[in-house]
Backbone atoms as SQL, in Angstrom:
CREATE TABLE atoms (id INTEGER PRIMARY KEY, chain TEXT, resi INTEGER, resn TEXT, atom TEXT, x REAL, y REAL, z REAL);
INSERT INTO atoms VALUES
  (1, 'A', 1, 'MET', 'N', -17.281, -19.506, -16.720),
  (2, 'A', 1, 'MET', 'CA', -18.505, -18.720, -16.777),
  (3, 'A', 1, 'MET', 'C', -18.889, -18.549, -18.241),
  (4, 'A', 2, 'ILE', 'N', -20.153, -18.827, -18.533),
  (5, 'A', 2, 'ILE', 'CA', -20.676, -18.627, -19.881),
  (6, 'A', 2, 'ILE', 'C', -21.222, -17.212, -19.969),
  (7, 'A', 3, 'ILE', 'N', -20.773, -16.456, -20.948),
  (8, 'A', 3, 'ILE', 'CA', -21.270, -15.105, -21.187),
  (9, 'A', 3, 'ILE', 'C', -21.739, -15.059, -22.631),
  (10, 'A', 4, 'THR', 'N', -23.018, -14.727, -22.831),
  (11, 'A', 4, 'THR', 'CA', -23.580, -14.763, -24.176),
  (12, 'A', 4, 'THR', 'C', -24.579, -13.635, -24.402),
  (13, 'A', 5, 'THR', 'N', -24.702, -13.224, -25.639),
  (14, 'A', 5, 'THR', 'CA', -25.674, -12.195, -25.997),
  (15, 'A', 5, 'THR', 'C', -27.065, -12.793, -26.204),
  (16, 'A', 6, 'THR', 'N', -27.146, -14.110, -26.289),
  (17, 'A', 6, 'THR', 'CA', -28.432, -14.768, -26.510),
  (18, 'A', 6, 'THR', 'C', -29.220, -14.838, -25.196),
  (19, 'A', 7, 'PRO', 'N', -30.551, -15.016, -25.282),
  (20, 'A', 7, 'PRO', 'CA', -31.358, -15.038, -24.059),
  (21, 'A', 7, 'PRO', 'C', -31.295, -16.353, -23.283),
  (22, 'A', 8, 'SER', 'N', -30.624, -17.348, -23.836),
  (23, 'A', 8, 'SER', 'CA', -30.496, -18.638, -23.163),
  (24, 'A', 8, 'SER', 'C', -29.212, -19.310, -23.640),
  (25, 'A', 9, 'VAL', 'N', -28.886, -20.424, -22.997),
  (26, 'A', 9, 'VAL', 'CA', -27.723, -21.213, -23.391),
  (27, 'A', 9, 'VAL', 'C', -28.256, -22.555, -23.876),
  (28, 'A', 10, 'GLU', 'N', -28.109, -22.815, -25.153),
  (29, 'A', 10, 'GLU', 'CA', -28.658, -24.031, -25.734),
  (30, 'A', 10, 'GLU', 'C', -28.142, -25.276, -25.012),
  (31, 'A', 11, 'GLY', 'N', -29.080, -26.143, -24.642),
  (32, 'A', 11, 'GLY', 'CA', -28.718, -27.382, -23.968),
  (33, 'A', 11, 'GLY', 'C', -28.490, -27.243, -22.474),
  (34, 'A', 12, 'HIS', 'N', -28.610, -26.033, -21.954),
  (35, 'A', 12, 'HIS', 'CA', -28.401, -25.774, -20.523),
  (36, 'A', 12, 'HIS', 'C', -29.567, -24.929, -20.008),
  (37, 'A', 13, 'PRO', 'N', -30.603, -25.580, -19.481),
  (38, 'A', 13, 'PRO', 'CA', -31.741, -24.801, -18.990),
  (39, 'A', 13, 'PRO', 'C', -31.357, -23.896, -17.823),
  (40, 'A', 14, 'ILE', 'N', -31.990, -22.719, -17.799),
  (41, 'A', 14, 'ILE', 'CA', -31.774, -21.783, -16.694),
  (42, 'A', 14, 'ILE', 'C', -32.559, -22.282, -15.492),
  (43, 'A', 15, 'THR', 'N', -31.865, -22.458, -14.371),
  (44, 'A', 15, 'THR', 'CA', -32.526, -22.958, -13.162),
  (45, 'A', 15, 'THR', 'C', -32.765, -21.864, -12.127),
  (46, 'A', 16, 'LYS', 'N', -32.040, -20.732, -12.261),
  (47, 'A', 16, 'LYS', 'CA', -32.225, -19.642, -11.304),
  (48, 'A', 16, 'LYS', 'C', -31.780, -18.320, -11.932),
  (49, 'A', 17, 'TYR', 'N', -32.572, -17.282, -11.678),
  (50, 'A', 17, 'TYR', 'CA', -32.236, -15.926, -12.109),
  (51, 'A', 17, 'TYR', 'C', -31.736, -15.158, -10.892),
  (52, 'A', 18, 'HIS', 'N', -30.579, -14.501, -11.034),
  (53, 'A', 18, 'HIS', 'CA', -29.974, -13.775, -9.921),
  (54, 'A', 18, 'HIS', 'C', -30.157, -12.264, -10.032),
  (55, 'A', 19, 'GLY', 'N', -30.491, -11.771, -11.211),
  (56, 'A', 19, 'GLY', 'CA', -30.665, -10.336, -11.405),
  (57, 'A', 19, 'GLY', 'C', -29.713, -9.790, -12.455),
  (58, 'A', 20, 'ILE', 'N', -29.732, -8.489, -12.592),
  (59, 'A', 20, 'ILE', 'CA', -28.916, -7.810, -13.600),
  (60, 'A', 20, 'ILE', 'C', -27.507, -7.612, -13.063),
  (61, 'A', 21, 'ALA', 'N', -26.538, -7.943, -13.896),
  (62, 'A', 21, 'ALA', 'CA', -25.130, -7.719, -13.564),
  (63, 'A', 21, 'ALA', 'C', -24.573, -6.710, -14.567),
  (64, 'A', 22, 'VAL', 'N', -23.721, -5.830, -14.088),
  (65, 'A', 22, 'VAL', 'CA', -23.163, -4.769, -14.932),
  (66, 'A', 22, 'VAL', 'C', -21.666, -4.652, -14.685),
  (67, 'A', 23, 'GLY', 'N', -20.926, -4.396, -15.742),
  (68, 'A', 23, 'GLY', 'CA', -19.501, -4.092, -15.635),
  (69, 'A', 23, 'GLY', 'C', -19.207, -2.859, -16.464),
  (70, 'A', 24, 'GLU', 'N', -18.410, -1.943, -15.924),
  (71, 'A', 24, 'GLU', 'CA', -18.070, -0.724, -16.650),
  (72, 'A', 24, 'GLU', 'C', -16.565, -0.524, -16.677),
  (73, 'A', 25, 'ALA', 'N', -16.136, 0.149, -17.702),
  (74, 'A', 25, 'ALA', 'CA', -14.729, 0.535, -17.800),
  (75, 'A', 25, 'ALA', 'C', -14.667, 1.926, -18.403),
  (76, 'A', 26, 'ILE', 'N', -13.920, 2.803, -17.774),
  (77, 'A', 26, 'ILE', 'CA', -13.708, 4.148, -18.306),
  (78, 'A', 26, 'ILE', 'C', -12.210, 4.349, -18.423),
  (79, 'A', 27, 'LEU', 'N', -11.759, 4.591, -19.638),
  (80, 'A', 27, 'LEU', 'CA', -10.338, 4.788, -19.890),
  (81, 'A', 27, 'LEU', 'C', -10.103, 6.151, -20.507),
  (82, 'A', 28, 'GLY', 'N', -9.079, 6.837, -20.029),
  (83, 'A', 28, 'GLY', 'CA', -8.721, 8.134, -20.589),
  (84, 'A', 28, 'GLY', 'C', -7.919, 7.963, -21.860),
  (85, 'A', 29, 'ALA', 'N', -8.141, 8.865, -22.799),
  (86, 'A', 29, 'ALA', 'CA', -7.378, 8.854, -24.047),
  (87, 'A', 29, 'ALA', 'C', -6.148, 9.733, -23.868),
  (88, 'A', 30, 'ASN', 'N', -4.998, 9.200, -24.178),
  (89, 'A', 30, 'ASN', 'CA', -3.729, 9.903, -24.075),
  (90, 'A', 30, 'ASN', 'C', -3.678, 11.038, -25.102),
  (91, 'A', 31, 'VAL', 'N', -3.147, 12.193, -24.717),
  (92, 'A', 31, 'VAL', 'CA', -3.068, 13.352, -25.601),
  (93, 'A', 31, 'VAL', 'C', -2.285, 13.028, -26.870),
  (94, 'A', 32, 'PHE', 'N', -1.175, 12.296, -26.745),
  (95, 'A', 32, 'PHE', 'CA', -0.380, 11.963, -27.925),
  (96, 'A', 32, 'PHE', 'C', -1.150, 11.045, -28.868),
  (97, 'A', 33, 'ARG', 'N', -1.920, 10.136, -28.301),
  (98, 'A', 33, 'ARG', 'CA', -2.755, 9.268, -29.140),
  (99, 'A', 33, 'ARG', 'C', -3.792, 10.096, -29.878),
  (100, 'A', 34, 'ASP', 'N', -4.341, 11.123, -29.205),
  (101, 'A', 34, 'ASP', 'CA', -5.321, 11.995, -29.852),
  (102, 'A', 34, 'ASP', 'C', -4.710, 12.679, -31.071),
  (103, 'A', 35, 'VAL', 'N', -3.468, 13.156, -30.921),
  (104, 'A', 35, 'VAL', 'CA', -2.792, 13.830, -32.036),
  (105, 'A', 35, 'VAL', 'C', -2.584, 12.852, -33.187),
  (106, 'A', 36, 'PHE', 'N', -2.082, 11.665, -32.895),
  (107, 'A', 36, 'PHE', 'CA', -1.854, 10.680, -33.948),
  (108, 'A', 36, 'PHE', 'C', -3.164, 10.214, -34.573),
  (109, 'A', 37, 'ALA', 'N', -4.220, 10.128, -33.774),
  (110, 'A', 37, 'ALA', 'CA', -5.526, 9.743, -34.307),
  (111, 'A', 37, 'ALA', 'C', -6.036, 10.829, -35.249),
  (112, 'A', 38, 'ALA', 'N', -5.797, 12.093, -34.906),
  (113, 'A', 38, 'ALA', 'CA', -6.223, 13.193, -35.778),
  (114, 'A', 38, 'ALA', 'C', -5.479, 13.140, -37.104),
  (115, 'A', 39, 'ILE', 'N', -4.183, 12.829, -37.046),
  (116, 'A', 39, 'ILE', 'CA', -3.400, 12.699, -38.283),
  (117, 'A', 39, 'ILE', 'C', -3.939, 11.553, -39.121),
  (118, 'A', 40, 'THR', 'N', -4.241, 10.438, -38.477),
  (119, 'A', 40, 'THR', 'CA', -4.799, 9.286, -39.190),
  (120, 'A', 40, 'THR', 'C', -6.128, 9.657, -39.821),
  (121, 'A', 41, 'ASP', 'N', -6.950, 10.435, -39.115),
  (122, 'A', 41, 'ASP', 'CA', -8.234, 10.857, -39.660),
  (123, 'A', 41, 'ASP', 'C', -8.050, 11.726, -40.899),
  (124, 'A', 42, 'ILE', 'N', -7.024, 12.564, -40.885),
  (125, 'A', 42, 'ILE', 'CA', -6.773, 13.457, -42.018),
  (126, 'A', 42, 'ILE', 'C', -6.287, 12.667, -43.228),
  (127, 'A', 43, 'VAL', 'N', -5.334, 11.782, -43.031),
  (128, 'A', 43, 'VAL', 'CA', -4.754, 11.048, -44.156),
  (129, 'A', 43, 'VAL', 'C', -5.520, 9.771, -44.474),
  (130, 'A', 44, 'GLY', 'N', -6.440, 9.411, -43.627),
  (131, 'A', 44, 'GLY', 'CA', -7.243, 8.204, -43.861),
  (132, 'A', 44, 'GLY', 'C', -6.660, 7.010, -43.141),
  (133, 'A', 45, 'GLY', 'N', -7.458, 6.003, -43.019),
  (134, 'A', 45, 'GLY', 'CA', -6.996, 4.789, -42.364),
  (135, 'A', 45, 'GLY', 'C', -7.662, 4.605, -41.016),
  (136, 'A', 46, 'ARG', 'N', -7.206, 3.592, -40.321),
  (137, 'A', 46, 'ARG', 'CA', -7.767, 3.235, -39.018),
  (138, 'A', 46, 'ARG', 'C', -6.863, 3.735, -37.910),
  (139, 'A', 47, 'SER', 'N', -7.447, 4.078, -36.780),
  (140, 'A', 47, 'SER', 'CA', -6.689, 4.534, -35.632),
  (141, 'A', 47, 'SER', 'C', -6.398, 3.344, -34.721),
  (142, 'A', 48, 'GLY', 'N', -5.225, 2.769, -34.876),
  (143, 'A', 48, 'GLY', 'CA', -4.828, 1.607, -34.091),
  (144, 'A', 48, 'GLY', 'C', -4.805, 1.878, -32.602),
  (145, 'A', 49, 'ALA', 'N', -4.406, 3.081, -32.206),
  (146, 'A', 49, 'ALA', 'CA', -4.334, 3.418, -30.783),
  (147, 'A', 49, 'ALA', 'C', -5.719, 3.375, -30.160),
  (148, 'A', 50, 'TYR', 'N', -6.690, 3.944, -30.828),
  (149, 'A', 50, 'TYR', 'CA', -8.054, 3.931, -30.289),
  (150, 'A', 50, 'TYR', 'C', -8.653, 2.536, -30.321),
  (151, 'A', 51, 'GLU', 'N', -8.371, 1.786, -31.368),
  (152, 'A', 51, 'GLU', 'CA', -8.874, 0.412, -31.433),
  (153, 'A', 51, 'GLU', 'C', -8.325, -0.419, -30.279),
  (154, 'A', 52, 'GLN', 'N', -7.062, -0.218, -29.959),
  (155, 'A', 52, 'GLN', 'CA', -6.438, -0.944, -28.857),
  (156, 'A', 52, 'GLN', 'C', -7.074, -0.557, -27.522),
  (157, 'A', 53, 'GLU', 'N', -7.295, 0.741, -27.305),
  (158, 'A', 53, 'GLU', 'CA', -7.928, 1.204, -26.073),
  (159, 'A', 53, 'GLU', 'C', -9.359, 0.697, -25.965),
  (160, 'A', 54, 'LEU', 'N', -10.066, 0.688, -27.081),
  (161, 'A', 54, 'LEU', 'CA', -11.436, 0.191, -27.097),
  (162, 'A', 54, 'LEU', 'C', -11.473, -1.289, -26.727),
  (163, 'A', 55, 'GLY', 'N', -10.543, -2.056, -27.262),
  (164, 'A', 55, 'GLY', 'CA', -10.453, -3.480, -26.934),
  (165, 'A', 55, 'GLY', 'C', -10.168, -3.700, -25.453),
  (166, 'A', 56, 'LYS', 'N', -9.273, -2.896, -24.887),
  (167, 'A', 56, 'LYS', 'CA', -8.957, -2.999, -23.456),
  (168, 'A', 56, 'LYS', 'C', -10.183, -2.684, -22.607),
  (169, 'A', 57, 'ALA', 'N', -10.869, -1.616, -22.964),
  (170, 'A', 57, 'ALA', 'CA', -12.042, -1.205, -22.193),
  (171, 'A', 57, 'ALA', 'C', -13.131, -2.268, -22.261),
  (172, 'A', 58, 'ARG', 'N', -13.347, -2.849, -23.424),
  (173, 'A', 58, 'ARG', 'CA', -14.351, -3.901, -23.575),
  (174, 'A', 58, 'ARG', 'C', -14.006, -5.103, -22.703),
  (175, 'A', 59, 'GLN', 'N', -12.743, -5.504, -22.687),
  (176, 'A', 59, 'GLN', 'CA', -12.335, -6.662, -21.890),
  (177, 'A', 59, 'GLN', 'C', -12.469, -6.385, -20.402),
  (178, 'A', 60, 'VAL', 'N', -12.115, -5.190, -19.965),
  (179, 'A', 60, 'VAL', 'CA', -12.257, -4.822, -18.553),
  (180, 'A', 60, 'VAL', 'C', -13.735, -4.872, -18.155),
  (181, 'A', 61, 'ALA', 'N', -14.613, -4.326, -18.998),
  (182, 'A', 61, 'ALA', 'CA', -16.052, -4.331, -18.697),
  (183, 'A', 61, 'ALA', 'C', -16.588, -5.756, -18.616),
  (184, 'A', 62, 'LEU', 'N', -16.182, -6.619, -19.536),
  (185, 'A', 62, 'LEU', 'CA', -16.639, -8.009, -19.516),
  (186, 'A', 62, 'LEU', 'C', -16.081, -8.769, -18.311),
  (187, 'A', 63, 'ASP', 'N', -14.830, -8.511, -17.956),
  (188, 'A', 63, 'ASP', 'CA', -14.238, -9.148, -16.776),
  (189, 'A', 63, 'ASP', 'C', -14.977, -8.725, -15.506),
  (190, 'A', 64, 'GLU', 'N', -15.308, -7.442, -15.421),
  (191, 'A', 64, 'GLU', 'CA', -16.033, -6.934, -14.251),
  (192, 'A', 64, 'GLU', 'C', -17.448, -7.521, -14.210),
  (193, 'A', 65, 'LEU', 'N', -18.091, -7.631, -15.368),
  (194, 'A', 65, 'LEU', 'CA', -19.414, -8.251, -15.451),
  (195, 'A', 65, 'LEU', 'C', -19.363, -9.686, -14.920),
  (196, 'A', 66, 'GLU', 'N', -18.372, -10.435, -15.361),
  (197, 'A', 66, 'GLU', 'CA', -18.211, -11.821, -14.911),
  (198, 'A', 66, 'GLU', 'C', -17.994, -11.891, -13.399),
  (199, 'A', 67, 'GLU', 'N', -17.158, -11.016, -12.868),
  (200, 'A', 67, 'GLU', 'CA', -16.873, -11.010, -11.432),
  (201, 'A', 67, 'GLU', 'C', -18.134, -10.707, -10.624),
  (202, 'A', 68, 'ARG', 'N', -18.904, -9.726, -11.062),
  (203, 'A', 68, 'ARG', 'CA', -20.130, -9.368, -10.338),
  (204, 'A', 68, 'ARG', 'C', -21.163, -10.487, -10.415),
  (205, 'A', 69, 'ALA', 'N', -21.273, -11.140, -11.581),
  (206, 'A', 69, 'ALA', 'CA', -22.212, -12.256, -11.723),
  (207, 'A', 69, 'ALA', 'C', -21.803, -13.408, -10.812),
  (208, 'A', 70, 'ARG', 'N', -20.512, -13.688, -10.749),
  (209, 'A', 70, 'ARG', 'CA', -20.011, -14.762, -9.880),
  (210, 'A', 70, 'ARG', 'C', -20.300, -14.436, -8.414),
  (211, 'A', 71, 'ASP', 'N', -20.136, -13.169, -8.030),
  (212, 'A', 71, 'ASP', 'CA', -20.439, -12.749, -6.659),
  (213, 'A', 71, 'ASP', 'C', -21.922, -12.932, -6.334),
  (214, 'A', 72, 'MET', 'N', -22.776, -12.894, -7.344),
  (215, 'A', 72, 'MET', 'CA', -24.218, -13.081, -7.156),
  (216, 'A', 72, 'MET', 'C', -24.578, -14.566, -7.092),
  (217, 'A', 73, 'GLY', 'N', -23.613, -15.449, -7.354),
  (218, 'A', 73, 'GLY', 'CA', -23.865, -16.883, -7.329),
  (219, 'A', 73, 'GLY', 'C', -24.205, -17.480, -8.675),
  (220, 'A', 74, 'ALA', 'N', -24.009, -16.725, -9.730),
  (221, 'A', 74, 'ALA', 'CA', -24.341, -17.184, -11.086),
  (222, 'A', 74, 'ALA', 'C', -23.182, -17.954, -11.709),
  (223, 'A', 75, 'ASN', 'N', -23.510, -18.791, -12.700),
  (224, 'A', 75, 'ASN', 'CA', -22.464, -19.448, -13.482),
  (225, 'A', 75, 'ASN', 'C', -22.580, -19.107, -14.958),
  (226, 'A', 76, 'ALA', 'N', -23.472, -18.144, -15.274),
  (227, 'A', 76, 'ALA', 'CA', -23.625, -17.679, -16.654),
  (228, 'A', 76, 'ALA', 'C', -24.264, -16.298, -16.655),
  (229, 'A', 77, 'VAL', 'N', -24.066, -15.565, -17.745),
  (230, 'A', 77, 'VAL', 'CA', -24.737, -14.287, -17.955),
  (231, 'A', 77, 'VAL', 'C', -25.333, -14.335, -19.353),
  (232, 'A', 78, 'VAL', 'N', -26.647, -14.120, -19.441),
  (233, 'A', 78, 'VAL', 'CA', -27.330, -14.157, -20.737),
  (234, 'A', 78, 'VAL', 'C', -27.821, -12.762, -21.098),
  (235, 'A', 79, 'GLY', 'N', -28.119, -12.571, -22.392),
  (236, 'A', 79, 'GLY', 'CA', -28.641, -11.293, -22.862),
  (237, 'A', 79, 'GLY', 'C', -27.665, -10.149, -22.708),
  (238, 'A', 80, 'VAL', 'N', -26.382, -10.424, -22.869),
  (239, 'A', 80, 'VAL', 'CA', -25.359, -9.398, -22.658),
  (240, 'A', 80, 'VAL', 'C', -25.436, -8.330, -23.747),
  (241, 'A', 81, 'ASP', 'N', -25.351, -7.085, -23.313),
  (242, 'A', 81, 'ASP', 'CA', -25.364, -5.928, -24.205),
  (243, 'A', 81, 'ASP', 'C', -24.132, -5.088, -23.908),
  (244, 'A', 82, 'LEU', 'N', -23.439, -4.674, -24.949),
  (245, 'A', 82, 'LEU', 'CA', -22.276, -3.796, -24.810),
  (246, 'A', 82, 'LEU', 'C', -22.645, -2.403, -25.316),
  (247, 'A', 83, 'ASP', 'N', -22.354, -1.395, -24.524),
  (248, 'A', 83, 'ASP', 'CA', -22.613, -0.005, -24.906),
  (249, 'A', 83, 'ASP', 'C', -21.315, 0.778, -24.848),
  (250, 'A', 84, 'TYR', 'N', -21.153, 1.698, -25.796),
  (251, 'A', 84, 'TYR', 'CA', -19.949, 2.515, -25.892),
  (252, 'A', 84, 'TYR', 'C', -20.345, 3.983, -25.846),
  (253, 'A', 85, 'GLU', 'N', -19.627, 4.762, -25.055),
  (254, 'A', 85, 'GLU', 'CA', -19.888, 6.195, -24.936),
  (255, 'A', 85, 'GLU', 'C', -18.560, 6.937, -24.812),
  (256, 'A', 86, 'VAL', 'N', -18.565, 8.208, -25.205),
  (257, 'A', 86, 'VAL', 'CA', -17.425, 9.087, -24.972),
  (258, 'A', 86, 'VAL', 'C', -17.911, 10.186, -24.041),
  (259, 'A', 87, 'ILE', 'N', -17.244, 10.324, -22.903),
  (260, 'A', 87, 'ILE', 'CA', -17.615, 11.320, -21.905),
  (261, 'A', 87, 'ILE', 'C', -16.380, 12.156, -21.590),
  (262, 'A', 88, 'ASN', 'N', -16.422, 13.439, -21.949),
  (263, 'A', 88, 'ASN', 'CA', -15.293, 14.345, -21.678),
  (264, 'A', 88, 'ASN', 'C', -13.958, 13.738, -22.092),
  (265, 'A', 89, 'ASN', 'N', -13.858, 13.287, -23.310),
  (266, 'A', 89, 'ASN', 'CA', -12.640, 12.688, -23.867),
  (267, 'A', 89, 'ASN', 'C', -12.230, 11.405, -23.152),
  (268, 'A', 90, 'MET', 'N', -13.149, 10.794, -22.447),
  (269, 'A', 90, 'MET', 'CA', -12.905, 9.506, -21.811),
  (270, 'A', 90, 'MET', 'C', -13.777, 8.483, -22.532),
  (271, 'A', 91, 'LEU', 'N', -13.236, 7.308, -22.713),
  (272, 'A', 91, 'LEU', 'CA', -13.952, 6.231, -23.380),
  (273, 'A', 91, 'LEU', 'C', -14.601, 5.344, -22.331),
  (274, 'A', 92, 'MET', 'N', -15.931, 5.160, -22.424),
  (275, 'A', 92, 'MET', 'CA', -16.632, 4.318, -21.470),
  (276, 'A', 92, 'MET', 'C', -17.278, 3.153, -22.208),
  (277, 'A', 93, 'VAL', 'N', -17.074, 1.957, -21.682),
  (278, 'A', 93, 'VAL', 'CA', -17.721, 0.761, -22.192),
  (279, 'A', 93, 'VAL', 'C', -18.465, 0.138, -21.030),
  (280, 'A', 94, 'SER', 'N', -19.737, -0.188, -21.248),
  (281, 'A', 94, 'SER', 'CA', -20.485, -0.895, -20.210),
  (282, 'A', 94, 'SER', 'C', -21.030, -2.189, -20.795),
  (283, 'A', 95, 'ALA', 'N', -21.006, -3.224, -19.973),
  (284, 'A', 95, 'ALA', 'CA', -21.536, -4.530, -20.345),
  (285, 'A', 95, 'ALA', 'C', -22.578, -4.897, -19.296),
  (286, 'A', 96, 'SER', 'N', -23.766, -5.272, -19.757),
  (287, 'A', 96, 'SER', 'CA', -24.812, -5.649, -18.820),
  (288, 'A', 96, 'SER', 'C', -25.538, -6.891, -19.333),
  (289, 'A', 97, 'GLY', 'N', -26.079, -7.654, -18.415),
  (290, 'A', 97, 'GLY', 'CA', -26.816, -8.858, -18.766),
  (291, 'A', 97, 'GLY', 'C', -27.476, -9.434, -17.541),
  (292, 'A', 98, 'THR', 'N', -28.180, -10.537, -17.716),
  (293, 'A', 98, 'THR', 'CA', -28.866, -11.199, -16.618),
  (294, 'A', 98, 'THR', 'C', -28.003, -12.337, -16.091),
  (295, 'A', 99, 'ALA', 'N', -27.671, -12.258, -14.812),
  (296, 'A', 99, 'ALA', 'CA', -26.880, -13.314, -14.166),
  (297, 'A', 99, 'ALA', 'C', -27.819, -14.472, -13.851),
  (298, 'A', 100, 'VAL', 'N', -27.438, -15.670, -14.283),
  (299, 'A', 100, 'VAL', 'CA', -28.277, -16.862, -14.096),
  (300, 'A', 100, 'VAL', 'C', -27.436, -18.046, -13.682),
  (301, 'A', 101, 'THR', 'N', -28.131, -19.081, -13.212),
  (302, 'A', 101, 'THR', 'CA', -27.511, -20.374, -13.008),
  (303, 'A', 101, 'THR', 'C', -28.094, -21.305, -14.056),
  (304, 'A', 102, 'VAL', 'N', -27.205, -21.974, -14.782),
  (305, 'A', 102, 'VAL', 'CA', -27.629, -22.965, -15.768),
  (306, 'A', 102, 'VAL', 'C', -27.137, -24.341, -15.306),
  (307, 'A', 103, 'SER', 'N', -27.885, -25.375, -15.720),
  (308, 'A', 103, 'SER', 'CA', -27.464, -26.727, -15.327),
  (309, 'A', 103, 'SER', 'C', -26.489, -27.306, -16.316);
């Protein structure tokens, strides 16, 4: 499956539009990670624990996006947008795009 942020796939014309596909991931932040992240914020540096969780959430959202697009009969998703939100100490990543068939 081709997943791209661009509106088309070069060299592969879009032959059918299937609609909008969305994938979401919501992951809870561990209390101990919060404490270590606060310490990192105080002394400076990057929070590896949060970066790792963010990476996991992004991959889950993209995997879900791909699965939903495939269920719609698509072989590509174009115009993909990733959004990040924090809701009640939970990390949410959503990926959305247009599911299409390319030749």
